[in-house]
C-alpha positions, 0 to 999 in steps of 0.5 A: 429334112423334107421328104420329096415325093414324086408327082403325078402331074408335070409342068405344062400338063393340062388338067381338070378338077375332080369335083369343080368345073374348071381346068388349067395348065400346071405352072408350078408344084409344091411337094406339099401344102404351102399356102396360108392357114386362112386359105386352108380353113376356108375349104369346107372340112368335108372336102378339105384335102390332106396337106401331105401331098403335092399341090399344083399352081394352075393357070385356070379357067371356068366358063366365066373367068380365068384365074390362078388356082392352087389344087391338091393332087388328089383333086386333079385329073388329066384333061382329055378334051384336047383343047388349049387353056384359054388363060391370058398368061399361057402364051407368056409362060409356055410355047406351042400347045401339044394336044394334052400339054404345052411345050416348056420353053428352054428359058423356063427349064432349070 
């Protein structure tokens, strides 16, 4: 039986990475690491996060591009810029930007 822990962040919330210069909006969360070992091994050991924590799927952006990111909870902070995320898929998933998060359409809720 998998232990389900609470998460610090929620779907629709705008966050930024603690170390790297990117930010994004959360679209999904895994209660613990759920990616490939190849992906895991590609992270340098000195910055590799623990697997036993929530991992978040982000519609992310940096100064050069928009992409999908997979980030551990320990590496996320609340983004307090007050700016919307400029990712082309945001409008497909979310409603109105509320200043620090996006409205979640009824069709997206469980």
